[in-house]
Each structure stands twice: as structure tokens, then as C-alpha cells.
N, CA, C and O atoms as CSV, one atom per row, in Angstrom:
chain,resi,resn,atom,element,x,y,z
A,1,UNK,N,N,4.487,1.836,-1.203
A,1,UNK,CA,C,5.112,1.318,-2.315
A,1,UNK,C,C,5.344,1.989,-3.872
A,1,UNK,O,O,6.152,1.816,-4.785
A,2,UNK,N,N,4.216,2.812,-3.641
A,2,UNK,CA,C,3.819,3.492,-4.585
A,2,UNK,C,C,4.092,4.851,-4.938
A,2,UNK,O,O,3.581,5.380,-5.926
A,3,UNK,N,N,5.061,5.564,-3.986
A,3,UNK,CA,C,5.413,6.620,-2.955
A,3,UNK,C,C,6.395,7.038,-4.470
A,3,UNK,O,O,7.089,6.120,-4.907
A,4,UNK,N,N,6.428,8.314,-5.180
A,4,UNK,CA,C,7.044,8.597,-5.904
A,4,UNK,C,C,6.963,8.193,-7.075
A,4,UNK,O,O,7.984,8.598,-7.630
A,5,UNK,N,N,6.095,7.397,-8.083
A,5,UNK,CA,C,5.972,6.473,-9.085
A,5,UNK,C,C,5.362,7.677,-10.079
A,5,UNK,O,O,4.450,8.450,-9.785
A,6,UNK,N,N,6.039,7.631,-11.211
A,6,UNK,CA,C,5.060,8.280,-12.085
A,6,UNK,C,C,4.355,7.230,-12.990
A,6,UNK,O,O,4.446,6.009,-12.866
A,7,UNK,N,N,3.638,7.910,-13.921
A,7,UNK,CA,C,2.342,7.381,-14.713
A,7,UNK,C,C,2.728,6.366,-15.328
A,7,UNK,O,O,2.006,5.414,-15.033
A,8,UNK,N,N,3.519,6.100,-16.043
A,8,UNK,CA,C,4.031,4.975,-17.134
A,8,UNK,C,C,4.155,3.712,-16.154
A,8,UNK,O,O,3.737,2.636,-16.582
A,9,UNK,N,N,4.782,3.784,-14.683
A,9,UNK,CA,C,5.450,2.623,-14.047
A,9,UNK,C,C,4.046,2.395,-13.032
A,9,UNK,O,O,3.901,1.293,-12.504
A,10,UNK,N,N,3.059,3.458,-12.798
A,10,UNK,CA,C,1.792,3.063,-12.102
A,10,UNK,C,C,0.839,2.514,-13.305
A,10,UNK,O,O,-0.280,2.039,-13.108
A,11,UNK,N,N,1.514,2.665,-14.703
A,11,UNK,CA,C,0.512,1.585,-15.449
A,11,UNK,C,C,0.987,0.398,-15.122
A,11,UNK,O,O,0.187,-0.328,-14.531
A,12,UNK,N,N,2.141,-0.064,-15.344
A,12,UNK,CA,C,2.657,-1.691,-15.358
A,12,UNK,C,C,2.288,-2.119,-14.125
A,12,UNK,O,O,1.627,-3.157,-14.079
A,13,UNK,N,N,2.595,-1.492,-12.987
A,13,UNK,CA,C,2.301,-1.771,-11.412
A,13,UNK,C,C,0.483,-2.452,-11.722
A,13,UNK,O,O,-0.160,-3.411,-11.295
A,14,UNK,N,N,0.265,-1.504,-12.527
A,14,UNK,CA,C,-1.429,-1.506,-12.119
A,14,UNK,C,C,-1.974,-3.006,-13.026
A,14,UNK,O,O,-2.588,-3.953,-12.533
A,15,UNK,N,N,-1.437,-2.817,-14.759
A,15,UNK,CA,C,-1.615,-4.160,-15.209
A,15,UNK,C,C,-1.080,-5.490,-14.646
A,15,UNK,O,O,-1.471,-6.641,-14.846
A,16,UNK,N,N,-0.131,-5.037,-13.927
A,16,UNK,CA,C,0.360,-6.880,-12.779
A,16,UNK,C,C,-0.680,-6.860,-11.668
A,16,UNK,O,O,-1.583,-7.599,-12.060
A,17,UNK,N,N,-0.942,-6.440,-10.645
A,17,UNK,CA,C,-2.217,-6.156,-10.220
A,17,UNK,C,C,-3.220,-6.524,-10.858
A,17,UNK,O,O,-3.943,-7.377,-10.342
A,18,UNK,N,N,-3.331,-6.340,-11.301
A,18,UNK,CA,C,-5.028,-6.916,-12.408
A,18,UNK,C,C,-4.860,-8.838,-12.839
A,18,UNK,O,O,-5.533,-9.868,-12.783
A,19,UNK,N,N,-3.301,-8.300,-13.323
A,19,UNK,CA,C,-2.798,-10.258,-13.924
A,19,UNK,C,C,-3.056,-11.236,-12.377
A,19,UNK,O,O,-3.650,-12.313,-12.323
A,20,UNK,N,N,-2.379,-10.442,-11.131
A,20,UNK,CA,C,-2.665,-11.321,-9.949
A,20,UNK,C,C,-4.359,-11.154,-10.049
A,20,UNK,O,O,-4.633,-12.123,-10.757
A,21,UNK,N,N,-5.055,-10.790,-9.884
A,21,UNK,CA,C,-6.055,-10.765,-9.446
A,21,UNK,C,C,-6.664,-11.708,-10.231
A,21,UNK,O,O,-7.778,-11.904,-9.746
A,22,UNK,N,N,-6.500,-12.364,-11.164
A,22,UNK,CA,C,-7.146,-13.197,-12.245
A,22,UNK,C,C,-7.576,-14.831,-11.374
A,22,UNK,O,O,-8.568,-15.554,-11.475
A,23,UNK,N,N,-6.309,-14.943,-10.526
A,23,UNK,CA,C,-6.184,-15.877,-9.722
A,23,UNK,C,C,-6.253,-16.006,-8.026
A,23,UNK,O,O,-6.559,-17.032,-7.419
A,24,UNK,N,N,-5.886,-14.686,-7.416
A,24,UNK,CA,C,-6.123,-13.937,-6.228
A,24,UNK,C,C,-7.051,-12.941,-6.238
A,24,UNK,O,O,-7.687,-12.396,-7.140
A,25,UNK,N,N,-6.984,-12.760,-4.579
A,25,UNK,CA,C,-8.138,-11.530,-4.272
A,25,UNK,C,C,-6.652,-10.748,-3.884
A,25,UNK,O,O,-5.675,-11.276,-3.352
A,26,UNK,N,N,-6.798,-9.359,-4.311
A,26,UNK,CA,C,-5.869,-8.142,-4.170
A,26,UNK,C,C,-6.512,-7.507,-3.418
A,26,UNK,O,O,-7.695,-7.349,-3.719
A,27,UNK,N,N,-6.083,-6.993,-2.358
A,27,UNK,CA,C,-6.781,-5.672,-1.880
A,27,UNK,C,C,-5.349,-4.125,-1.917
A,27,UNK,O,O,-4.216,-4.400,-1.523
A,28,UNK,N,N,-5.625,-2.876,-2.348
A,28,UNK,CA,C,-4.618,-2.392,-2.354
A,28,UNK,C,C,-5.009,-1.375,-2.250
A,28,UNK,O,O,-6.072,-1.018,-2.759
A,29,UNK,N,N,-4.244,-0.623,-1.552
A,29,UNK,CA,C,-3.839,0.636,-1.275
A,29,UNK,C,C,-3.049,1.251,-2.164
A,29,UNK,O,O,-1.932,0.900,-2.543
A,30,UNK,N,N,-3.957,2.593,-2.617
A,30,UNK,CA,C,-3.047,3.885,-3.292
A,30,UNK,C,C,-3.474,5.073,-3.436
A,30,UNK,O,O,-4.644,5.390,-3.224
A,31,UNK,N,N,-2.351,6.057,-3.906
A,31,UNK,CA,C,-2.702,6.960,-3.981
A,31,UNK,C,C,-2.506,7.515,-5.514
A,31,UNK,O,O,-2.604,8.710,-5.795
A,32,UNK,N,N,-2.234,6.546,-6.407
A,32,UNK,CA,C,-2.242,6.231,-7.471
A,32,UNK,C,C,-3.529,6.517,-8.502
A,32,UNK,O,O,-4.372,5.623,-8.426
A,33,UNK,N,N,-3.820,7.483,-9.363
A,33,UNK,CA,C,-5.571,7.131,-10.268
A,33,UNK,C,C,-5.577,5.988,-10.920
A,33,UNK,O,O,-6.527,5.216,-10.794
A,34,UNK,N,N,-4.401,5.677,-11.803
A,34,UNK,CA,C,-3.981,4.372,-12.568
A,34,UNK,C,C,-4.021,3.489,-12.045
A,34,UNK,O,O,-4.473,2.615,-12.786
A,35,UNK,N,N,-3.698,2.964,-10.669
A,35,UNK,CA,C,-3.812,2.179,-10.215
A,35,UNK,C,C,-4.812,1.816,-9.619
A,35,UNK,O,O,-5.124,0.626,-9.675
A,36,UNK,N,N,-5.686,2.844,-8.796
A,36,UNK,CA,C,-6.989,2.602,-8.067
A,36,UNK,C,C,-8.350,2.512,-8.986
A,36,UNK,O,O,-9.425,2.086,-8.564
A,37,UNK,N,N,-8.068,3.071,-10.537
A,37,UNK,CA,C,-9.474,2.819,-11.506
A,37,UNK,C,C,-9.112,1.489,-12.149
A,37,UNK,O,O,-9.794,0.901,-12.987
A,38,UNK,N,N,-8.073,1.135,-11.700
A,38,UNK,CA,C,-8.365,-0.326,-12.326
A,38,UNK,C,C,-8.738,-1.566,-11.126
A,38,UNK,O,O,-8.099,-2.607,-10.976
A,39,UNK,N,N,-9.813,-1.180,-10.425
A,39,UNK,CA,C,-9.903,-1.723,-9.550
A,39,UNK,C,C,-11.423,-2.358,-9.673
A,39,UNK,O,O,-12.200,-1.772,-10.428
A,40,UNK,N,N,-11.908,-3.598,-8.925
A,40,UNK,CA,C,-13.366,-3.694,-9.361
A,40,UNK,C,C,-14.260,-3.368,-8.781
A,40,UNK,O,O,-15.424,-3.500,-9.160
A,41,UNK,N,N,-13.671,-2.578,-7.110
A,41,UNK,CA,C,-14.638,-1.948,-5.980
A,41,UNK,C,C,-13.590,-1.310,-5.363
A,41,UNK,O,O,-12.446,-1.567,-4.988
A,42,UNK,N,N,-14.492,-0.239,-5.387
A,42,UNK,CA,C,-13.466,0.565,-5.127
A,42,UNK,C,C,-13.994,1.131,-3.236
A,42,UNK,O,O,-15.073,0.813,-2.737
A,43,UNK,N,N,-13.026,1.894,-2.591
A,43,UNK,CA,C,-13.500,2.119,-0.958
A,43,UNK,C,C,-12.585,3.159,-0.968
A,43,UNK,O,O,-11.586,3.186,-1.687
A,44,UNK,N,N,-13.113,4.527,0.293
A,44,UNK,CA,C,-12.510,5.521,0.363
A,44,UNK,C,C,-12.232,5.525,2.109
A,44,UNK,O,O,-13.154,5.118,2.817
A,45,UNK,N,N,-11.360,5.843,2.550
A,45,UNK,CA,C,-10.882,5.215,4.007
A,45,UNK,C,C,-10.782,6.517,4.390
A,45,UNK,O,O,-9.905,7.229,3.902
A,46,UNK,N,N,-11.696,7.005,5.339
A,46,UNK,CA,C,-11.540,8.496,6.077
A,46,UNK,C,C,-11.720,8.685,7.461
A,46,UNK,O,O,-12.640,8.400,8.227
A,47,UNK,N,N,-10.290,9.400,7.648
A,47,UNK,CA,C,-10.125,9.057,8.757
A,47,UNK,C,C,-11.305,11.276,9.406
A,47,UNK,O,O,-11.558,12.208,8.642
A,48,UNK,N,N,-11.579,11.190,10.744
A,48,UNK,CA,C,-12.141,12.181,11.417
A,48,UNK,C,C,-11.618,12.047,13.185
A,48,UNK,O,O,-11.443,11.020,13.839
A,49,UNK,N,N,-11.461,13.529,13.618
A,49,UNK,CA,C,-11.548,13.274,14.931
A,49,UNK,C,C,-13.182,13.585,15.479
A,49,UNK,O,O,-13.925,14.475,15.066
A,50,UNK,N,N,-13.495,12.480,16.616
A,50,UNK,CA,C,-14.596,12.724,17.261
A,50,UNK,C,C,-14.711,12.997,18.580
A,50,UNK,O,O,-14.239,12.040,19.194
A,51,UNK,N,N,-15.180,13.991,19.460
A,51,UNK,CA,C,-14.943,13.533,20.420
A,51,UNK,C,C,-13.044,13.359,21.010
A,51,UNK,O,O,-12.625,12.444,21.719
A,52,UNK,N,N,-12.485,14.143,20.633
A,52,UNK,CA,C,-10.639,13.924,20.776
A,52,UNK,C,C,-9.824,12.411,20.064
A,52,UNK,O,O,-8.650,12.238,19.735
A,53,UNK,N,N,-10.759,11.684,20.027
A,53,UNK,CA,C,-10.133,10.337,19.456
A,53,UNK,C,C,-10.705,10.520,17.796
A,53,UNK,O,O,-11.772,10.884,17.302
A,54,UNK,N,N,-9.217,10.001,17.185
A,54,UNK,CA,C,-9.356,9.641,15.772
A,54,UNK,C,C,-10.117,8.954,15.579
A,54,UNK,O,O,-10.134,8.263,16.599
A,55,UNK,N,N,-11.261,8.396,14.565
A,55,UNK,CA,C,-12.170,7.339,13.913
A,55,UNK,C,C,-11.899,7.280,12.310
A,55,UNK,O,O,-11.830,8.152,11.443
A,56,UNK,N,N,-11.803,6.158,12.302
A,56,UNK,CA,C,-11.502,5.773,10.864
A,56,UNK,C,C,-12.367,5.415,10.010
A,56,UNK,O,O,-12.367,4.186,10.071
A,57,UNK,N,N,-13.203,5.788,9.148
A,57,UNK,CA,C,-14.449,4.949,8.666
A,57,UNK,C,C,-13.902,4.783,6.978
A,57,UNK,O,O,-13.161,5.570,6.390
A,58,UNK,N,N,-14.447,3.653,6.487
A,58,UNK,CA,C,-14.375,2.896,5.145
A,58,UNK,C,C,-16.065,3.061,4.571
A,58,UNK,O,O,-17.097,2.724,5.151
A,59,UNK,N,N,-15.891,3.695,3.249
A,59,UNK,CA,C,-17.349,3.884,2.599
A,59,UNK,C,C,-17.270,3.267,1.292
A,59,UNK,O,O,-16.745,3.990,0.445
A,60,UNK,N,N,-17.771,1.759,0.774
A,60,UNK,CA,C,-17.704,1.714,-0.412
A,60,UNK,C,C,-18.432,2.544,-1.886
A,60,UNK,O,O,-19.619,2.850,-1.995
A,61,UNK,N,N,-17.563,2.733,-2.711
A,61,UNK,CA,C,-17.499,3.579,-4.055
A,61,UNK,C,C,-18.710,3.074,-4.978
A,61,UNK,O,O,-18.700,1.932,-5.437
A,62,UNK,N,N,-19.884,4.088,-5.261
A,62,UNK,CA,C,-20.633,3.520,-6.581
A,62,UNK,C,C,-19.233,4.179,-7.866
A,62,UNK,O,O,-18.139,4.736,-7.772
A,63,UNK,N,N,-19.913,3.804,-8.701
A,63,UNK,CA,C,-19.442,4.001,-10.169
A,63,UNK,C,C,-18.772,5.253,-10.508
A,63,UNK,O,O,-17.717,5.353,-11.135
A,64,UNK,N,N,-19.739,6.532,-9.867
A,64,UNK,CA,C,-19.951,8.309,-10.140
A,64,UNK,C,C,-18.873,8.217,-9.076
A,64,UNK,O,O,-17.732,8.464,-9.464
A,65,UNK,N,N,-19.118,7.769,-7.251
A,65,UNK,CA,C,-18.261,8.080,-6.899
A,65,UNK,C,C,-16.901,7.999,-6.764
A,65,UNK,O,O,-16.298,8.829,-6.085
A,66,UNK,N,N,-16.185,6.845,-7.485
A,66,UNK,CA,C,-14.842,6.463,-7.373
A,66,UNK,C,C,-14.256,7.248,-8.472
A,66,UNK,O,O,-13.068,7.567,-8.415
A,67,UNK,N,N,-15.360,7.747,-9.958
A,67,UNK,CA,C,-14.628,8.871,-10.833
A,67,UNK,C,C,-14.164,10.201,-9.677
A,67,UNK,O,O,-13.153,10.901,-9.732
A,68,UNK,N,N,-15.322,10.242,-8.627
A,68,UNK,CA,C,-14.809,11.649,-8.024
A,68,UNK,C,C,-13.935,11.609,-7.597
A,68,UNK,O,O,-13.442,12.709,-7.343
A,69,UNK,N,N,-13.174,10.444,-7.238
A,69,UNK,CA,C,-12.275,10.082,-6.018
A,69,UNK,C,C,-10.991,9.994,-7.318
A,69,UNK,O,O,-9.891,10.545,-7.366
A,70,UNK,N,N,-11.371,9.477,-7.856
A,70,UNK,CA,C,-9.971,9.605,-9.165
A,70,UNK,C,C,-9.673,10.962,-9.339
A,70,UNK,O,O,-8.567,11.379,-8.996
A,71,UNK,N,N,-10.671,11.844,-9.919
A,71,UNK,CA,C,-10.463,13.365,-10.029
A,71,UNK,C,C,-9.594,13.676,-8.408
A,71,UNK,O,O,-8.466,14.169,-8.375
A,72,UNK,N,N,-10.227,13.356,-7.397
A,72,UNK,CA,C,-9.487,14.231,-6.065
A,72,UNK,C,C,-8.636,13.680,-5.917
A,72,UNK,O,O,-7.845,14.294,-5.201
A,73,UNK,N,N,-8.204,12.507,-6.301
A,73,UNK,CA,C,-6.810,12.261,-6.435
A,73,UNK,C,C,-5.496,12.768,-7.150
A,73,UNK,O,O,-4.322,12.908,-6.808
A,74,UNK,N,N,-6.376,13.021,-8.524
A,74,UNK,CA,C,-5.242,13.868,-9.338
A,74,UNK,C,C,-5.245,15.181,-9.133
A,74,UNK,O,O,-4.096,15.620,-9.099
A,75,UNK,N,N,-6.371,16.283,-8.927
A,75,UNK,CA,C,-6.519,17.668,-8.853
A,75,UNK,C,C,-6.886,18.282,-7.458
A,75,UNK,O,O,-6.885,19.485,-7.199
A,76,UNK,N,N,-7.281,16.996,-6.382
A,76,UNK,CA,C,-7.043,17.665,-4.964
A,76,UNK,C,C,-8.729,18.491,-4.970
A,76,UNK,O,O,-9.763,18.032,-5.457
A,77,UNK,N,N,-8.555,19.679,-4.331
A,77,UNK,CA,C,-9.817,19.935,-4.137
A,77,UNK,C,C,-10.262,21.461,-5.328
A,77,UNK,O,O,-11.201,22.235,-5.143
A,78,UNK,N,N,-9.450,21.498,-6.266
A,78,UNK,CA,C,-9.526,22.015,-7.143
A,78,UNK,C,C,-9.900,21.351,-8.725
A,78,UNK,O,O,-9.252,21.483,-9.763
A,79,UNK,N,N,-10.976,20.722,-8.532
A,79,UNK,CA,C,-10.981,19.869,-9.857
A,79,UNK,C,C,-11.238,20.231,-10.849
A,79,UNK,O,O,-11.281,21.451,-10.686
A,80,UNK,N,N,-11.540,19.963,-12.204
A,80,UNK,CA,C,-11.161,20.688,-13.401
A,80,UNK,C,C,-11.752,19.901,-14.173
A,80,UNK,O,O,-12.037,18.806,-13.689
A,81,UNK,N,N,-12.094,20.136,-15.446
A,81,UNK,CA,C,-13.111,19.527,-16.424
A,81,UNK,C,C,-12.503,18.051,-17.039
A,81,UNK,O,O,-13.116,17.013,-17.288
A,82,UNK,N,N,-10.804,18.428,-17.208
A,82,UNK,CA,C,-9.753,17.749,-17.821
A,82,UNK,C,C,-9.323,16.531,-16.658
A,82,UNK,O,O,-9.232,15.334,-16.930
A,83,UNK,N,N,-9.143,16.996,-15.630
A,83,UNK,CA,C,-9.031,15.562,-14.062
A,83,UNK,C,C,-10.876,14.398,-14.671
A,83,UNK,O,O,-11.360,13.268,-14.594
A,84,UNK,N,N,-11.079,15.380,-15.057
A,84,UNK,CA,C,-12.735,14.564,-14.742
A,84,UNK,C,C,-12.895,13.433,-15.722
A,84,UNK,O,O,-13.177,12.253,-15.513
A,85,UNK,N,N,-12.661,14.038,-16.774
A,85,UNK,CA,C,-12.069,13.252,-18.418
A,85,UNK,C,C,-10.800,12.613,-18.587
A,85,UNK,O,O,-10.712,11.693,-19.400
A,86,UNK,N,N,-9.992,12.913,-18.048
A,86,UNK,CA,C,-9.151,12.191,-17.824
A,86,UNK,C,C,-9.081,11.020,-16.364
A,86,UNK,O,O,-8.043,10.378,-16.201
A,87,UNK,N,N,-10.267,10.842,-15.378
A,87,UNK,CA,C,-10.477,9.802,-13.995
A,87,UNK,C,C,-11.681,9.210,-15.053
A,87,UNK,O,O,-12.197,8.153,-14.687
A,88,UNK,N,N,-12.098,9.711,-16.138
A,88,UNK,CA,C,-13.783,8.735,-17.078
A,88,UNK,C,C,-12.650,8.026,-17.423
A,88,UNK,O,O,-12.723,6.877,-16.987
A,89,UNK,N,N,-11.100,8.366,-18.348
A,89,UNK,CA,C,-10.705,7.813,-18.944
A,89,UNK,C,C,-9.926,6.692,-18.795
A,89,UNK,O,O,-9.909,5.715,-19.545
A,90,UNK,N,N,-9.314,6.862,-17.849
A,90,UNK,CA,C,-8.648,5.810,-16.947
A,90,UNK,C,C,-9.723,4.431,-16.601
A,90,UNK,O,O,-9.385,3.249,-16.532
A,91,UNK,N,N,-10.868,4.915,-16.447
A,91,UNK,CA,C,-11.709,4.247,-15.871
A,91,UNK,C,C,-12.581,3.216,-17.147
A,91,UNK,O,O,-12.962,2.047,-17.085
A,92,UNK,N,N,-12.660,4.112,-18.122
A,92,UNK,CA,C,-13.212,3.616,-19.235
A,92,UNK,C,C,-12.081,2.332,-19.825
A,92,UNK,O,O,-12.301,1.169,-20.162
A,93,UNK,N,N,-11.151,2.927,-19.783
A,93,UNK,CA,C,-9.297,1.653,-20.374
A,93,UNK,C,C,-9.598,0.593,-19.365
A,93,UNK,O,O,-9.837,-0.493,-19.891
A,94,UNK,N,N,-9.640,0.604,-18.368
A,94,UNK,CA,C,-9.736,-0.100,-17.414
A,94,UNK,C,C,-10.714,-1.273,-17.546
A,94,UNK,O,O,-10.394,-2.459,-17.464
A,95,UNK,N,N,-12.034,-0.759,-17.776
A,95,UNK,CA,C,-12.981,-1.612,-17.678
A,95,UNK,C,C,-12.972,-3.285,-18.436
A,95,UNK,O,O,-13.317,-4.382,-17.996
A,96,UNK,N,N,-12.414,-2.846,-19.737
A,96,UNK,CA,C,-12.251,-4.166,-20.680
A,96,UNK,C,C,-10.919,-5.294,-19.784
A,96,UNK,O,O,-10.704,-6.498,-19.925
A,97,UNK,N,N,-10.545,-4.719,-19.283
A,97,UNK,CA,C,-9.501,-6.068,-18.598
A,97,UNK,C,C,-9.952,-6.152,-17.210
A,97,UNK,O,O,-9.044,-6.287,-16.391
A,98,UNK,N,N,-11.298,-6.098,-16.701
A,98,UNK,CA,C,-12.056,-6.708,-15.625
A,98,UNK,C,C,-11.853,-7.998,-15.827
A,98,UNK,O,O,-11.019,-8.670,-15.222
A,99,UNK,N,N,-13.111,-8.665,-17.262
A,99,UNK,CA,C,-13.640,-9.388,-17.120
A,99,UNK,C,C,-12.551,-10.774,-16.265
A,99,UNK,O,O,-11.339,-10.594,-16.155
A,100,UNK,N,N,-13.113,-11.852,-15.830
A,100,UNK,CA,C,-12.961,-13.027,-15.267
A,100,UNK,C,C,-11.712,-12.491,-14.472
A,100,UNK,O,O,-10.566,-12.848,-14.745
A,101,UNK,N,N,-12.041,-11.557,-13.415
A,101,UNK,CA,C,-11.119,-11.486,-12.678
A,101,UNK,C,C,-11.913,-11.609,-11.554
A,101,UNK,O,O,-13.131,-11.452,-11.632
A,102,UNK,N,N,-11.165,-11.959,-10.173
A,102,UNK,CA,C,-11.621,-12.382,-9.016
A,102,UNK,C,C,-11.794,-11.282,-8.362
A,102,UNK,O,O,-12.705,-11.208,-7.537
A,103,UNK,N,N,-10.854,-10.101,-8.637
A,103,UNK,CA,C,-11.346,-9.130,-8.120
A,103,UNK,C,C,-10.420,-8.167,-7.028
A,103,UNK,O,O,-9.973,-8.621,-5.975
A,104,UNK,N,N,-10.216,-6.688,-7.508
A,104,UNK,CA,C,-9.037,-5.648,-6.943
A,104,UNK,C,C,-9.722,-5.130,-6.058
A,104,UNK,O,O,-10.903,-5.276,-6.374
A,105,UNK,N,N,-9.626,-4.609,-5.130
A,105,UNK,CA,C,-10.158,-3.495,-4.247
A,105,UNK,C,C,-9.074,-2.497,-4.408
A,105,UNK,O,O,-7.849,-2.618,-4.443
A,106,UNK,N,N,-9.812,-1.549,-4.490
A,106,UNK,CA,C,-8.793,-0.359,-3.935
A,106,UNK,C,C,-9.094,0.872,-2.935
A,106,UNK,O,O,-10.261,1.257,-3.012
A,107,UNK,N,N,-8.488,1.395,-2.243
A,107,UNK,CA,C,-9.321,1.756,-0.680
A,107,UNK,C,C,-7.781,2.973,-0.645
A,107,UNK,O,O,-6.614,2.584,-0.590
A,108,UNK,N,N,-8.164,4.228,-0.688
A,108,UNK,CA,C,-8.054,5.225,-1.242
A,108,UNK,C,C,-8.034,5.932,0.821
A,108,UNK,O,O,-8.894,5.620,1.645
A,109,UNK,N,N,-7.081,6.659,1.042
A,109,UNK,CA,C,-7.003,7.283,1.824
A,109,UNK,C,C,-7.490,8.581,1.648
A,109,UNK,O,O,-7.213,8.910,0.494
A,110,UNK,N,N,-8.220,9.692,2.367
A,110,UNK,CA,C,-8.558,10.572,2.597
A,110,UNK,C,C,-8.796,11.735,4.478
A,110,UNK,O,O,-9.821,11.746,5.160
A,111,UNK,N,N,-7.808,12.320,4.705
A,111,UNK,CA,C,-8.313,12.685,5.629
A,111,UNK,C,C,-8.589,14.212,5.735
A,111,UNK,O,O,-8.402,15.044,4.847
A,112,UNK,N,N,-9.106,14.439,7.088
A,112,UNK,CA,C,-10.145,15.288,7.115
A,112,UNK,C,C,-9.624,16.451,7.840
A,112,UNK,O,O,-10.345,17.428,8.039
């Protein structure tokens, strides 16, 4: 549902999801770094072709990996210092909003 959504709208949606998560568990699949940055837990979903079959794996990310994933979401394969700084800013900004929440989980899809 976040297809074509701009940054300001993504921020509002992320705030609403965070608010909902104060009383309910939220699992969110997104490609927007503004939404993913607010997650309490961050996972990456990867698809690969093994022996002619498509396999899917889910990888839990630590904080550094989560920041790296946010950079990838913003800049693709050509990460830059400014994308890294913005990913850190998004993560730090969201940090203050995480207290007293049951949890938001962000799952990002990365195709191989």
C-alpha cells in the first residue's frame, strides 16, 4: 500500500503504525525507509534460485545491518555517505518513539 507514497506521507503512516503498535503487534512489509526505520525489529526477505526452485529466506538484522538495509532501500547498489547519514538520522529519530511499544516488525524484500 506504500507504492508511490512520498516522504511526508510515509512519515505520517510510520507514526500511525507506531501508535497502533503501542497496543497491538504490527508486522509491516515495506520498501520505504521512513517506515522501516521505526521498526523495533528489522528483517530482510531474500529470494534466490536454487536447483531451479525459488527459495525465500528471512534474515534478522542487527542495528548496523538495519542501517545498511535502509541505505540500500534509498540508494540501491550505489550507497553514498549522505544516504548513510540519512539512514542513521531516520533510525535515531525513531529511537525516541520506540519506548513502551509492544513492537513493530519491518520486513523488506530484496530480490537476488
